[in-house]
N, C-alpha and C positions, 0 to 999 in steps of 0.2 A: 761491556759499559760503556758507554759513550760518555766524554767530558762533556757533550753538549746537547742541550734538550733538541727533539726532532723540531724541524722548521714547518711552518706555520703559515700559509700565504696571508698575505693582507686582504682585506675586504675594501673594494674601491666602488664607489657611489658616484656615477654620472648623471649629469642630468639627462632628462628624456630626452630632448633636443639640444645636443650639443652645439657650441657655435662653431663655424666656419673660420678658420684662420688663413689670412693672405701667407702664401710662403713666396719668399724671393730664392731669385737664382743663388745658388752656391756652388761654387768651383769647388775643386779637389780637395783644398785647403789641405795640402801637405798628406793627402791620402786618408783623411779619418772621416770625412762627412760621407754619409748615405744618400746624400740628394745630391743630384748632380745637373745643372743648369736646367733648372726647372722653376717655373713660376705660377701657380695654380691655388685653389681653395682646397682644404682637407679639413675633415671632421676634427676636432679638439680630440676626440676619445679614439680616433683612427691613428693620428700621428703620436698621441701618447703611448698606445700600445705598440707601436712599432720603433719610436725613438728612445724609448724609457722603457726597455725589457726588465731591468733588476727591481722595477717597483712591482714585479708581480713575483718575483723569485720568494721564495720562503724565507721568513724570519727566524734564525738560531739563535737562541739565547745560550751565552755560558751558563754551565752547569752550577757554577757559586752564585749566579743572578737569576737563577730559574724562579719558579711561582714560589719555591718554598724560602725564598731570600727576598721576596718582592721589595722590600725596602731600598735594598742595594742596588736596584736599577737604577733608581733615582739619584742617591747621594754618592754612589760609587764614580769615580773620577781617576779614569788612566790617566798615564803620562801622554799629555797632547804634544805635538810637532811644534819645533820652532817656527816663530812667526814674526817677521822683521818688518817693522812699516814705516812709513813718515807722518807726523804727525802736524797738522794745522788747525789753527785755533783760528774760530768764528765768533764775534763780537756781535750780537742780534739787537735788533732796535730796543727791546726791552732791559738792555744791558745784562742780558745772561750770555753764556758762554756754550759753547759746542765745539767737540774735540773730534775732527775728521782723520781717520786713521788711514791711509794711502797704501796701499802694496799691489805691485812690488814699487820698491823705494826706486829703482833707476827704470822710468817709461820713457825716454827719449826715445825709444829704437820700436816703442809700440805703435802702430797706425792709430790714428787720430780716429778711427770707426771702432777701433777696438771696444768690444761691451765692457759695460761698469757695473761690478755687483753692488747694489747699495745693501748695507746690513744693519737691521737694528736688532739689537741684543736683549737678553731676558733682564729680568728686576735686578737692579744694581751691578749689573754685569758689564760686559765689554769688550774689546778686542782681544784680550788674553785669555777668554775663557775657550775651553778646550772644543767645545762644540762650534765654537766661531771656527776656531784655526783648523778642525778636522776638513773644512769643506774649501777655507779660502787657501788652506796650502797648498793644496791640490789644483785648485781653480787658477790661481795667479802662476803658475809653474810654467813654463814655457811648452810649446804644444810637442817640439822635438825631443822633451823631457818625461811625455806622459799626461801632462797637463790641459787644461781648455788655455792659457796664453791671456788670461783675461786681466783687466785692473780691478780692483776692488776697492772700498772704503766702506769701513766702519763706522757709523755714527754713535759717539760716546754721548750718550746722554748728560745733563747738567749734573754733576759729581760723581760719575761714573768712571773709573778706569785713568782717575787721576785729573779728571777735567775739572776746575774750580767752579765752585757757584759762587757768581757774582749778581746775582740779582735776587727778590724775594721769589721767583718764580722756579718753582720745582717741575719733573715731567711727571707723567704716569702714563696709566695703559689707556685714556681715552683723551689724552694729549696732543693733537696731530700737528699742532704748529709748527714743530721742530721737523717735520717732515712731508710739509704740504707747500706747494706754490699757489697763490690764489689769494683771497680774501681771507682764509684763514690758512696762507700759504706757508710755504718752506724754504727757509734760507739755505739749508743743504742744499736741496734737489736743484735749486736755483743756482747754486755757486757751482755742481759738478754741470749742470747744464752749459751755462758760462763758459767753464774751461774745455769742453769735449762737446760741441754742439751736435757732432756728427754721431756719437756714439749711443747706443742702444743701453738706455738703464733698466736692470733687474733687479727687483727687490727680494730681499732673503730675510725673513722675519723670524725670530725665537722667541717665543713663551709670549711675555709683555710685549715684545718688540713686536711678533706677529699681529697681536691685537691691533696697535698702531696702525701697522701697514694696510692691514685688510679695512680698517676704517679710513685710511688716506685714499684708498684705490675706491670704496665706496663712494665717499665723499667728493671725490674728484670726476669720477663715472670716465666719460671719454674725453676728459682734459687732462687724465695721469700724465705724468712724464714718466711714469713707471711701464713698460710696454708689458712686462710679464711679471709674476710674484710666487715664489714659492713661502708657505707657511708652515712652521713646524712648532707643534704642540701650543698652538693658538688657546688662550682659554675662553673664548665666545661668549657665551653665557655667564658673566662673571657672577652675578646674582646666585642663581642655580648650583654654578660649581661651588661658589661660597659656602652656600649652606652644604654642600657635600661633604667638605673638608672637614667644617667642623661637626659635623655629626658622628665623627668618630673621635676615640681617645687618641689615637695616633694622630691623624689628620689635624686636630685641633692642638695637640702639644708638639708635634714635630714639624711639620709642613708650615701650616698658618702662623706659628708663632715664631719659626724660622725665618719667613719670609718678613714678616711684621718686623721682627727686630732688626735686618737688614735695611730696611729703610729707617727703623729708628735711630740706629747708628750712624746714617748717611746725616739726618737732619740733626744730630748731636753735634758731631763734627763741624756743620755749616750753620750752627744756631744763630749767631751773630749777623751774618748776613741776611738770613733769612727772617729775622725778625727784624729786618730795615736799620740795623745800627751803623752798618757802613755803606749803605747804598747811595748814592747821588740823587736819585729823584724822591720825593716824597714817598716815605714808607706806608706802608698798608699796614692800619690799625689792626683789621682782622686777622691778617696773615700773623702779625707778632702775637697776637693773643692764641692763634691756633698753635702757633710754635710753643708757649709758655704753657698751654694744656698738654699739647703731646710729651713733653719732656717730664709731666709728673707721673706718665703712665709707667708701669712696672710690667718687664717681659710683654709688650702688647702683640696679640695676633695680628694678620693682615688686616682682618674688617676693624680692630679696635685703633689702629694707625690711621686708616682711609677714613674711619670717622672723627676722629679728631683733628686731622690736617688735610689730608688730599682731596677729600668735598669742598675745601677750601680754596687751598693753595696749590692744587695739582693739575694745573693750565684748565680751570671749569671757566667757560665763558661767563663775562660778566654778568651779563643778563639772566643766568642760573643760578638758583642760590636753594642747594640742597641740602634739607634738612637732617638729611642721614647719610649713613654710607650706602643702604639700599637703594635709594632715589640715585646715587652717584653711580652705583653699579648697574643700574638699568640705564643708563645714559651712557655710559662708557665702553660699555660690551660692544661686541661687532657683530654677532649672529645676526642681529635684527637689520643691520643696514646690508649684509651679503647681499641682499637681492639687487642692490645697486651698483654692483662692480662690473666694470666692462672692459677688462684685460684679463687675459688667460690667470688663472689663480689653481695651484695645485696646494692642497692642505693635508698635512700629514698631522696625524694624531695616533697615540697608543690606547688600545682598549684597556691595559693596566695602571694606567695613567692615574696616580693619586691626589693628584690637583686638579685634573679635568677629566670630570665625569660626563658630562654633556657633551656632544659632537653634533653639529647640524648634519644629517646624513638624505633626510626626504627632499623629494622636491618643493614640498610647502615651507622645509625650514630652510632651504638652500634659494631657491627662487629663480635661478639665474642661469643663462645657458654655458658661462664662461669659468664654472666652479667644477673641480673634481675633488671628491675628498676621498682621502685614504686612511684606515684605521687597522693600523697592525695588532696581532694579537698578545703582543708586548714590547717593551721599550721603556716603560715607567716615564718618567717626566724629563726629556731632552736627554734619555740614556740611550736607546737602541745599540747597547753594546751587543757585539758580536765577534768572533773567531775574526783574526785578520785576514785579508783577501791571500795572502802567502800560505795560509798553513788553516787547517781545519782540526787540529787538535791542540790542546793547550800544551805550552811548553813550560816545564817548572823551572827552567832555566831563565826561558825569556821573559817569563813572567807577564807583568802588562802591556810590556811589547806585542803580547800576542793577541790584545783587545783592541777593535776597532769599533765605528759605528756605522750601522746597516745603512744610515740613512743616507751617508757620504756619497754611495755611487748612484743612487736614482735622484739626487738633487742635482749633482754633477751634469748627468746624463738631460734631464731638465733643461739646467742653464745653458749647456752645449746647444738644444734645440733651440730654445727661445733667443740667444743671442746670435746663432748665425741663419735661422731659418724662418723664424716670423719676421713678416713684413708689416709694422703695426706702425701705423704714422702717429706722430704726437702733435695735437691739436692745441697748442699752448701760445701763449701772449709772449712778445719778445721780452728782452732783459735790459735794463740801463742802470748806469751809476747816476745816483742822484746827488745833489750839491752836497750834502752831506756825507758822500762819500759811501752810502750804503749801497749793494745790490739789490736792485727790485725789480718788479716787474709791471708792465705797463697796465693801467687799468686797476690794479691791484695790489697796492701800496701798504696794507695794513704791518705787513713785515718786510726786514729786509736784513743785511748781513754784509760784515767787512771782515777781511782776515786781519787779525791782530798777531803782536810778535809772542814768541814762545815755539814749543812742537820742537821739532827735529826728529831725529832718527830714534826709534824705540824697537827694543830686542826683547820679545817673551821667550825666553828659552826654557 
């Protein structure tokens, strides 16, 4: 009798003609680099197969999270490792606030060119989430202690992880203004690029945050400041996957209603601000009316919330006026812009994800040479729980400490390769401080940001 189900290899979908990536010279790097003193081009498929071996290893699900207990793989939460970071608050031009959580806290000893992982979290999540800490805990650990020795920053969206809502603008799966630089630019990446101009920026997106990151890559194309991205559990076609969730009793009443209530509670806590009662600028009556309508809902599903509020106040461009959540989903989805991605993208989804049933796999659905899609046989939604690396047997005394996440190792391998070996030039405009004190980008002044008081050390134990 085995305490764990038999491992099954993931399905890996490559483009017909994978892009060639320029590799920079990399020295010994304290003995851990597979590349030594070379600079050439290599197929994205070849370097992925060489440098991310764990991506092709079989996925093994603990028996108590097996197919007979499929719900557990999505709702089960093991004990997460401790995560200490330093928070910086940014005030945006529209009056909103972002919370940037940097780790490690002490960064003075790190070289200026140290890669930075930029993280976008899932729906109403933040830097405290176990799926975030599972990767960043290892990525920010010094090389001599077995980590990557990277910097990392989690972009806590408006109203998430203790970040205050200070304007009538909320975030959504289709809202990229808080992650982009340009006409629909990004104060966050502008801020990081300004502080560490020689550091490669690597994207890591989870669920809703993965959708935002993929859309950013597609919309920016070759001007993206992110040189490579890994997405986990991206929702892709939100309309098709939304229908799939609501087509079953469990999907409608557990997952869709759970996500809808998470957003509903966030709105209820911040109803005064979102209604425009405490904002300095002239309030939007349309958003105030949307708040009033949404608060009248009882136990809304995600589609109910999005129909009442998000399609109006979720970062929708002013020139778009969606009459229903279906129209909003069609616009906000990332699958239809995937063809425009021009940076290495590794997308990992689970075949048994109850929230995401459709994943782009074919050449027609993906449509570019930069994207590799991996579908594991199990894992649920942002789960991928497996035996801890140190043991392949469940210890009744160690309990949850014996459970880790399968995705951690391949993601770290990808980030290691992308940060140290990819030689991708960023073709972006220079930054400057305007008279009002906002950090902006030349030629694209629609957005900007400035650091404000608050923040400090936060310890997610």
